[in-house]
ROKE-123393 format. One record per residue (C-alpha): residue number from 1; residue in one letter; y, x, z. Coordinates in pm, 1 decimal. Each point is the difference from the previous one (the first is absolute). Example, Ala and Ser with C-alpha at 12.3 -4.5 7.8 and 13.67 -1.06 7.14 Angstrom:
REM ROKE-123393
<atom num="1" residuo="A" c2="-450.0" c1="1230.0" c3="780.0"/>
<atom num="2" residuo="S" c2="344.0" c1="137.0" c3="-66.0"/>
REM end
This chain:
REM ROKE-123393
<atom num="1" residuo="M" c2="2631.1" c1="-1973.2" c3="8259.9"/>
<atom num="2" residuo="Q" c2="230.5" c1="241.5" c3="-178.0"/>
<atom num="3" residuo="D" c2="-227.4" c1="292.0" c3="93.6"/>
<atom num="4" residuo="S" c2="-299.1" c1="-191.7" c3="-134.2"/>
<atom num="5" residuo="F" c2="178.5" c1="-68.3" c3="-323.9"/>
<atom num="6" residuo="D" c2="98.8" c1="362.5" c3="-35.7"/>
<atom num="7" residuo="I" c2="-354.1" c1="125.4" c3="57.5"/>
<atom num="8" residuo="T" c2="-146.4" c1="-250.8" c3="-250.4"/>
<atom num="9" residuo="T" c2="259.6" c1="93.3" c3="-256.2"/>
<atom num="10" residuo="L" c2="-74.5" c1="366.2" c3="50.6"/>
<atom num="11" residuo="I" c2="-373.0" c1="-57.6" c3="-49.8"/>
<atom num="12" residuo="F" c2="61.9" c1="-180.1" c3="-332.5"/>
<atom num="13" residuo="I" c2="231.5" c1="274.8" c3="-116.4"/>
<atom num="14" residuo="V" c2="-264.0" c1="262.9" c3="76.4"/>
<atom num="15" residuo="L" c2="-265.2" c1="-203.1" c3="-183.7"/>
<atom num="16" residuo="A" c2="228.0" c1="-45.5" c3="-304.0"/>
<atom num="17" residuo="V" c2="66.1" c1="372.9" c3="-17.0"/>
<atom num="18" residuo="F" c2="-373.6" c1="74.5" c3="24.7"/>
<atom num="19" residuo="V" c2="-89.2" c1="-246.1" c3="-278.6"/>
<atom num="20" residuo="A" c2="275.4" c1="137.7" c3="-224.0"/>
<atom num="21" residuo="W" c2="-126.1" c1="352.6" c3="58.0"/>
<atom num="22" residuo="R" c2="-357.9" c1="-98.3" c3="-91.2"/>
<atom num="23" residuo="L" c2="110.5" c1="-175.1" c3="-318.9"/>
<atom num="24" residuo="R" c2="201.2" c1="302.4" c3="-104.0"/>
<atom num="25" residuo="S" c2="-294.1" c1="232.0" c3="59.9"/>
<atom num="26" residuo="V" c2="-228.1" c1="-216.5" c3="-214.4"/>
<atom num="27" residuo="L" c2="241.6" c1="-78.2" c3="-282.8"/>
<atom num="28" residuo="G" c2="109.9" c1="359.9" c3="-15.6"/>
<atom num="29" residuo="Q" c2="-353.9" c1="124.5" c3="-89.4"/>
<atom num="30" residuo="K" c2="-125.1" c1="48.0" c3="-359.9"/>
<atom num="31" residuo="T" c2="-276.3" c1="-243.9" c3="-85.8"/>
<atom num="32" residuo="G" c2="-68.9" c1="100.4" c3="-361.4"/>
<atom num="33" residuo="N" c2="165.0" c1="-320.5" c3="-130.7"/>
<atom num="34" residuo="E" c2="350.7" c1="140.3" c3="-34.7"/>
<atom num="35" residuo="Q" c2="186.2" c1="-63.8" c3="-327.4"/>
<atom num="36" residuo="Q" c2="-109.2" c1="243.0" c3="-270.6"/>
<atom num="37" residuo="P" c2="242.5" c1="187.1" c3="-230.6"/>
<atom num="38" residuo="P" c2="126.5" c1="-223.9" c3="-285.0"/>
<atom num="39" residuo="F" c2="-231.2" c1="-30.1" c3="-302.4"/>
<atom num="40" residuo="D" c2="104.5" c1="219.5" c3="-292.7"/>
<atom num="41" residuo="P" c2="-93.7" c1="-175.9" c3="-327.5"/>
<atom num="42" residuo="L" c2="55.4" c1="324.0" c3="-192.2"/>
<atom num="43" residuo="S" c2="-241.7" c1="207.5" c3="202.2"/>
<atom num="44" residuo="R" c2="-331.7" c1="89.6" c3="-160.5"/>
<atom num="45" residuo="R" c2="-283.1" c1="-203.6" c3="143.7"/>
<atom num="46" residuo="E" c2="-358.8" c1="-8.8" c3="-114.9"/>
<atom num="47" residuo="P" c2="-119.1" c1="-361.0" c3="-42.3"/>
<atom num="48" residuo="P" c2="-316.8" c1="-87.3" c3="188.6"/>
<atom num="49" residuo="M" c2="-311.3" c1="15.3" c3="-216.4"/>
<atom num="50" residuo="R" c2="-201.9" c1="-316.7" c3="-30.3"/>
<atom num="51" residuo="P" c2="-372.9" c1="70.6" c3="51.2"/>
<atom num="52" residuo="E" c2="-86.9" c1="-188.5" c3="-317.8"/>
<atom num="53" residuo="A" c2="245.5" c1="192.8" c3="-214.1"/>
<atom num="54" residuo="P" c2="-140.1" c1="354.4" c3="-62.0"/>
<atom num="55" residuo="A" c2="230.4" c1="277.8" c3="-109.3"/>
<atom num="56" residuo="A" c2="-156.5" c1="-2.6" c3="-347.1"/>
<atom num="57" residuo="D" c2="158.5" c1="-342.4" c3="-58.9"/>
<atom num="58" residuo="R" c2="339.1" c1="167.6" c3="-37.6"/>
<atom num="59" residuo="D" c2="143.2" c1="181.2" c3="-300.7"/>
<atom num="60" residuo="N" c2="-215.6" c1="-184.3" c3="-252.6"/>
<atom num="61" residuo="V" c2="85.2" c1="-18.7" c3="-364.5"/>
<atom num="62" residuo="V" c2="-258.1" c1="-222.7" c3="-163.1"/>
<atom num="63" residuo="R" c2="-126.3" c1="-201.6" c3="289.6"/>
<atom num="64" residuo="L" c2="-291.5" c1="-237.3" c3="30.9"/>
<atom num="65" residuo="P" c2="142.2" c1="-265.5" c3="234.5"/>
<atom num="66" residuo="N" c2="-283.3" c1="-62.8" c3="243.0"/>
<atom num="67" residuo="Q" c2="189.2" c1="-46.5" c3="325.2"/>
<atom num="68" residuo="N" c2="116.2" c1="-347.9" c3="96.4"/>
<atom num="69" residuo="G" c2="177.3" c1="121.9" c3="315.1"/>
<atom num="70" residuo="D" c2="142.7" c1="-289.8" c3="194.4"/>
<atom num="71" residuo="K" c2="20.1" c1="-230.1" c3="-300.5"/>
<atom num="72" residuo="P" c2="-221.7" c1="-306.4" c3="8.8"/>
<atom num="73" residuo="A" c2="-296.3" c1="7.7" c3="-235.3"/>
<atom num="74" residuo="A" c2="81.5" c1="-147.8" c3="-338.6"/>
<atom num="75" residuo="P" c2="-201.1" c1="-303.1" c3="-111.2"/>
<atom num="76" residuo="P" c2="-286.2" c1="73.7" c3="-243.2"/>
<atom num="77" residuo="V" c2="112.3" c1="23.8" c3="-361.9"/>
<atom num="78" residuo="P" c2="-209.5" c1="-186.2" c3="-257.6"/>
<atom num="79" residuo="P" c2="-188.1" c1="241.0" c3="-230.2"/>
<atom num="80" residuo="A" c2="187.7" c1="-130.8" c3="-304.9"/>
<atom num="81" residuo="E" c2="333.8" c1="89.0" c3="164.5"/>
<atom num="82" residuo="R" c2="-94.3" c1="323.0" c3="178.6"/>
<atom num="83" residuo="W" c2="90.5" c1="245.2" c3="-275.7"/>
<atom num="84" residuo="K" c2="232.9" c1="-227.5" c3="-198.8"/>
<atom num="85" residuo="G" c2="209.0" c1="198.4" c3="-245.4"/>
<atom num="86" residuo="I" c2="-218.1" c1="308.9" c3="45.8"/>
<atom num="87" residuo="A" c2="-358.0" c1="-91.6" c3="-95.1"/>
<atom num="88" residuo="E" c2="-181.7" c1="-309.0" c3="-123.9"/>
<atom num="89" residuo="P" c2="-270.4" c1="-140.6" c3="231.7"/>
<atom num="90" residuo="G" c2="-348.5" c1="128.8" c3="-76.9"/>
<atom num="91" residuo="T" c2="116.8" c1="307.0" c3="-196.0"/>
<atom num="92" residuo="P" c2="-113.1" c1="351.8" c3="95.9"/>
<atom num="93" residuo="V" c2="349.9" c1="75.9" c3="131.5"/>
<atom num="94" residuo="A" c2="1.4" c1="-312.7" c3="220.0"/>
<atom num="95" residuo="N" c2="-350.3" c1="76.8" c3="125.7"/>
<atom num="96" residuo="G" c2="105.5" c1="354.8" c3="86.1"/>
<atom num="97" residuo="L" c2="307.8" c1="-123.1" c3="185.4"/>
<atom num="98" residuo="D" c2="-221.1" c1="-245.3" c3="190.1"/>
<atom num="99" residuo="A" c2="-220.2" c1="291.2" c3="105.8"/>
<atom num="100" residuo="I" c2="302.8" c1="188.0" c3="135.0"/>
<atom num="101" residuo="D" c2="118.5" c1="-311.3" c3="181.8"/>
<atom num="102" residuo="R" c2="-338.8" c1="-41.7" c3="164.0"/>
<atom num="103" residuo="A" c2="14.5" c1="357.2" c3="128.8"/>
<atom num="104" residuo="E" c2="361.6" c1="-30.1" c3="111.1"/>
<atom num="105" residuo="P" c2="112.7" c1="-361.5" c3="35.0"/>
<atom num="106" residuo="G" c2="361.2" c1="-57.2" c3="-90.5"/>
<atom num="107" residuo="F" c2="6.9" c1="234.6" c3="-298.8"/>
<atom num="108" residuo="D" c2="298.7" c1="-90.9" c3="-217.9"/>
<atom num="109" residuo="A" c2="-38.5" c1="109.5" c3="-362.5"/>
<atom num="110" residuo="G" c2="366.4" c1="-76.4" c3="-72.7"/>
<atom num="111" residuo="V" c2="114.4" c1="232.9" c3="277.8"/>
<atom num="112" residuo="F" c2="-243.0" c1="263.6" c3="-125.8"/>
<atom num="113" residuo="L" c2="151.0" c1="-16.9" c3="-350.1"/>
<atom num="114" residuo="E" c2="352.1" c1="39.5" c3="137.7"/>
<atom num="115" residuo="G" c2="-117.1" c1="305.6" c3="190.8"/>
<atom num="116" residuo="A" c2="-174.0" c1="138.0" c3="-308.6"/>
<atom num="117" residuo="K" c2="321.7" c1="-30.1" c3="-201.5"/>
<atom num="118" residuo="A" c2="196.9" c1="175.3" c3="272.6"/>
<atom num="119" residuo="A" c2="-258.5" c1="278.6" c3="13.4"/>
<atom num="120" residuo="Y" c2="6.0" c1="31.9" c3="-380.6"/>
<atom num="121" residuo="E" c2="374.8" c1="60.0" c3="-2.9"/>
<atom num="122" residuo="M" c2="-19.4" c1="245.9" c3="290.2"/>
<atom num="123" residuo="I" c2="-278.3" c1="199.5" c3="-165.2"/>
<atom num="124" residuo="V" c2="166.7" c1="18.6" c3="-342.5"/>
<atom num="125" residuo="I" c2="329.0" c1="116.0" c3="151.3"/>
<atom num="126" residuo="A" c2="-172.5" c1="246.4" c3="234.5"/>
<atom num="127" residuo="F" c2="-193.7" c1="151.7" c3="-291.3"/>
<atom num="128" residuo="A" c2="317.8" c1="44.0" c3="-202.8"/>
<atom num="129" residuo="Q" c2="171.7" c1="168.5" c3="295.7"/>
<atom num="130" residuo="G" c2="-301.3" c1="211.9" c3="94.8"/>
<atom num="131" residuo="D" c2="-8.3" c1="-164.7" c3="342.7"/>
<atom num="132" residuo="R" c2="-342.9" c1="112.0" c3="117.2"/>
<atom num="133" residuo="K" c2="33.7" c1="-143.3" c3="351.3"/>
<atom num="134" residuo="T" c2="49.7" c1="-356.4" c3="-122.1"/>
<atom num="135" residuo="L" c2="-280.3" c1="34.9" c3="-253.5"/>
<atom num="136" residuo="K" c2="-243.9" c1="135.3" c3="258.0"/>
<atom num="137" residuo="D" c2="50.1" c1="-309.3" c3="217.6"/>
<atom num="138" residuo="L" c2="-65.0" c1="-243.5" c3="-284.6"/>
<atom num="139" residuo="L" c2="-269.8" c1="163.4" c3="-212.9"/>
<atom num="140" residuo="S" c2="-365.3" c1="78.6" c3="47.2"/>
<atom num="141" residuo="R" c2="-89.8" c1="368.8" c3="3.8"/>
<atom num="142" residuo="D" c2="-122.9" c1="7.3" c3="-361.2"/>
<atom num="143" residuo="V" c2="301.7" c1="-182.5" c3="-139.7"/>
<atom num="144" residuo="Y" c2="237.7" c1="214.0" c3="205.4"/>
<atom num="145" residuo="D" c2="-158.0" c1="318.9" c3="-136.0"/>
<atom num="146" residuo="G" c2="58.8" c1="-124.0" c3="-355.3"/>
<atom num="147" residuo="F" c2="362.2" c1="-91.1" c3="68.4"/>
<atom num="148" residuo="E" c2="68.2" c1="329.8" c3="176.7"/>
<atom num="149" residuo="G" c2="-156.0" c1="196.9" c3="-285.8"/>
<atom num="150" residuo="A" c2="239.8" c1="-164.7" c3="-246.4"/>
<atom num="151" residuo="I" c2="294.9" c1="71.7" c3="231.9"/>
<atom num="152" residuo="I" c2="-100.1" c1="367.6" c3="27.3"/>
<atom num="153" residuo="E" c2="-20.7" c1="40.6" c3="-377.7"/>
<atom num="154" residuo="R" c2="338.6" c1="-167.9" c3="-38.5"/>
<atom num="155" residuo="E" c2="152.7" c1="231.6" c3="260.0"/>
<atom num="156" residuo="K" c2="-142.6" c1="306.4" c3="-174.0"/>
<atom num="157" residuo="R" c2="180.7" c1="-105.3" c3="-317.8"/>
<atom num="158" residuo="G" c2="318.6" c1="-63.2" c3="196.1"/>
<atom num="159" residuo="E" c2="13.9" c1="-359.7" c3="-119.3"/>
<atom num="160" residuo="K" c2="150.8" c1="-292.0" c3="186.3"/>
<atom num="161" residuo="V" c2="-78.7" c1="-369.3" c3="-39.9"/>
<atom num="162" residuo="E" c2="258.0" c1="-274.6" c3="44.5"/>
<atom num="163" residuo="T" c2="-143.4" c1="-348.8" c3="43.1"/>
<atom num="164" residuo="T" c2="194.0" c1="-321.2" c3="54.2"/>
<atom num="165" residuo="F" c2="-171.9" c1="-328.4" c3="79.0"/>
<atom num="166" residuo="V" c2="140.2" c1="-291.4" c3="-194.6"/>
<atom num="167" residuo="S" c2="-248.4" c1="-266.7" c3="109.4"/>
<atom num="168" residuo="I" c2="-358.0" c1="-91.0" c3="72.8"/>
<atom num="169" residuo="D" c2="-58.0" c1="-297.3" c3="-224.5"/>
<atom num="170" residuo="K" c2="-352.3" c1="-95.4" c3="99.5"/>
<atom num="171" residuo="A" c2="-288.8" c1="95.3" c3="225.7"/>
<atom num="172" residuo="D" c2="-340.5" c1="-166.5" c3="-33.5"/>
<atom num="173" residuo="I" c2="-329.5" c1="55.3" c3="178.4"/>
<atom num="174" residuo="E" c2="-254.4" c1="77.6" c3="-271.0"/>
<atom num="175" residuo="N" c2="-308.7" c1="70.7" c3="206.0"/>
<atom num="176" residuo="V" c2="-123.2" c1="2.2" c3="359.1"/>
<atom num="177" residuo="E" c2="-311.5" c1="176.1" c3="122.5"/>
<atom num="178" residuo="V" c2="-140.6" c1="-11.4" c3="352.2"/>
<atom num="179" residuo="A" c2="-300.4" c1="214.4" c3="93.3"/>
<atom num="180" residuo="G" c2="-80.8" c1="-5.8" c3="367.8"/>
<atom num="181" residuo="S" c2="322.9" c1="79.8" c3="180.1"/>
<atom num="182" residuo="S" c2="163.9" c1="161.6" c3="-304.3"/>
<atom num="183" residuo="A" c2="240.1" c1="-205.4" c3="-210.9"/>
<atom num="184" residuo="Q" c2="176.3" c1="88.3" c3="-324.3"/>
<atom num="185" residuo="I" c2="268.1" c1="-202.7" c3="-175.0"/>
<atom num="186" residuo="V" c2="105.8" c1="80.1" c3="-356.3"/>
<atom num="187" residuo="V" c2="360.1" c1="-90.8" c3="-83.1"/>
<atom num="188" residuo="R" c2="162.0" c1="-3.7" c3="-343.7"/>
<atom num="189" residuo="I" c2="373.2" c1="73.5" c3="31.1"/>
<atom num="190" residuo="L" c2="257.9" c1="-50.0" c3="-274.3"/>
<atom num="191" residuo="S" c2="328.1" c1="180.2" c3="60.5"/>
<atom num="192" residuo="K" c2="313.5" c1="119.3" c3="-172.8"/>
<atom num="193" residuo="L" c2="108.2" c1="359.7" c3="57.5"/>
<atom num="194" residuo="I" c2="253.0" c1="252.6" c3="-121.3"/>
<atom num="195" residuo="T" c2="-159.2" c1="343.8" c3="14.7"/>
<atom num="196" residuo="V" c2="99.3" c1="337.4" c3="-139.3"/>
<atom num="197" residuo="T" c2="-130.5" c1="355.2" c3="42.3"/>
<atom num="198" residuo="R" c2="240.6" c1="294.3" c3="-27.4"/>
<atom num="199" residuo="D" c2="-66.1" c1="372.6" c3="-35.6"/>
<atom num="200" residuo="P" c2="171.6" c1="265.1" c3="217.1"/>
<atom num="201" residuo="S" c2="308.9" c1="-8.3" c3="-223.6"/>
<atom num="202" residuo="G" c2="30.0" c1="-378.1" c3="33.3"/>
<atom num="203" residuo="Q" c2="-118.7" c1="-78.0" c3="-349.8"/>
<atom num="204" residuo="V" c2="-215.6" c1="-310.5" c3="-45.5"/>
<atom num="205" residuo="V" c2="-360.7" c1="87.6" c3="-79.0"/>
<atom num="206" residuo="D" c2="-149.9" c1="-347.3" c3="49.1"/>
<atom num="207" residuo="G" c2="126.0" c1="-355.3" c3="35.9"/>
<atom num="208" residuo="S" c2="359.7" c1="-114.7" c3="-20.2"/>
<atom num="209" residuo="P" c2="272.4" c1="-56.8" c3="258.9"/>
<atom num="210" residuo="D" c2="120.4" c1="-305.4" c3="-193.3"/>
<atom num="211" residuo="T" c2="-322.4" c1="-178.8" c3="-93.9"/>
<atom num="212" residuo="V" c2="-180.0" c1="-262.3" c3="207.6"/>
<atom num="213" residuo="V" c2="-375.2" c1="33.1" c3="-44.1"/>
<atom num="214" residuo="D" c2="-264.8" c1="-267.9" c3="62.5"/>
<atom num="215" residuo="V" c2="-282.1" c1="149.2" c3="205.1"/>
<atom num="216" residuo="T" c2="-339.4" c1="-149.8" c3="80.4"/>
<atom num="217" residuo="D" c2="-212.8" c1="158.3" c3="271.0"/>
<atom num="218" residuo="V" c2="-334.0" c1="-104.2" c3="147.2"/>
<atom num="219" residuo="W" c2="-30.6" c1="125.4" c3="355.5"/>
<atom num="220" residuo="T" c2="-287.2" c1="-38.1" c3="243.8"/>
<atom num="221" residuo="F" c2="66.5" c1="-31.6" c3="372.9"/>
<atom num="222" residuo="A" c2="-274.5" c1="40.3" c3="259.5"/>
<atom num="223" residuo="R" c2="-47.0" c1="-54.9" c3="370.6"/>
<atom num="224" residuo="T" c2="-273.8" c1="-13.1" c3="262.9"/>
<atom num="225" residuo="L" c2="-11.0" c1="-357.5" c3="127.7"/>
<atom num="226" residuo="G" c2="5.2" c1="-38.8" c3="375.3"/>
<atom num="227" residuo="S" c2="160.1" c1="339.0" c3="56.7"/>
<atom num="228" residuo="R" c2="297.6" c1="41.6" c3="232.7"/>
<atom num="229" residuo="N" c2="204.8" c1="143.7" c3="-285.5"/>
<atom num="230" residuo="P" c2="149.0" c1="-289.4" c3="-200.9"/>
<atom num="231" residuo="N" c2="113.9" c1="218.0" c3="-292.3"/>
<atom num="232" residuo="W" c2="-143.6" c1="-7.1" c3="-349.9"/>
<atom num="233" residuo="Q" c2="-17.3" c1="328.0" c3="-193.7"/>
<atom num="234" residuo="L" c2="27.2" c1="58.8" c3="-371.1"/>
<atom num="235" residuo="V" c2="-339.8" c1="129.7" c3="-113.3"/>
<atom num="236" residuo="A" c2="20.1" c1="-20.3" c3="-381.6"/>
<atom num="237" residuo="T" c2="262.9" c1="-28.0" c3="-274.8"/>
<atom num="238" residuo="E" c2="-14.1" c1="-64.8" c3="-370.2"/>
<atom num="239" residuo="A" c2="244.7" c1="-96.7" c3="-271.3"/>
<atom num="240" residuo="G" c2="-33.0" c1="-362.6" c3="-105.0"/>
<atom num="241" residuo="Q" c2="-15.1" c1="-129.8" c3="-351.6"/>
REM end
C-alpha cells in the first residue's frame, strides 16, 4: 500500500513538473501584446488626417465656413433673420449672400467680416514693414504687384514706414457679386491708425508719430466657390470717401 502510494505520488509530481514547464515555455514567448514604452506627451506626433478635412482647410485667414464637421445641422434660419445686422432682406447684398449660401451652405457673413478685419490689419502692417511673404499669401497677383512696386520705390529712397493700429471701428459689406463659381465681396472698413514715414536720417517726411488718423478703405475680396481652398484673397483696393 505504501509502495502504491509512493508510485502515485511520483506520477503526480512528474505531471506537475511537466505542466509547469509547458506554462513557462508559453508565457515566456513574445506575443506582440507586451506593454509598450510609456507615452511621451511632449514627443512630436502627427495627428491623423480626417478624409473630409483636406490640407487646404488649414492656415486660412479669411475663411468661408462651409464645413459642419461633426456638429449637427443647424435648423433653417428664416430669411428675415439670416443676415440680421449685416444686410436687410431683399437687398442686393442679402441676395448676393443668399447666392453664396446656396453654393456653400453654412456660410457665415459675420465670421467672414471678422476674418476680413483680421486680414486688413495683417496687410496694412505687412505693407508698412515690406513683408512680401505675408502679402503674397493674402493678395491677388495684380494687387501684390502694385503693393510690391510701392515697397520697391520706398526702399530705393531709403524710407521706412511705421504704422500702429489703434482700432478698426467698423466693417460693412457694401456689395456682393456671384457669377458662376466666382464670388466677390466688397467691404468698407473704418479704422484709426498712427502712421509716419521717415527718410534715411530719421526725419519725418509724411504723417506724424503722434497723430491718430481716421482711415476709410474699400476692399474687395474674392474666392472660387466650391474650391478646396477656403481662403479669400484681396483683389482690389480703393480709398473710401
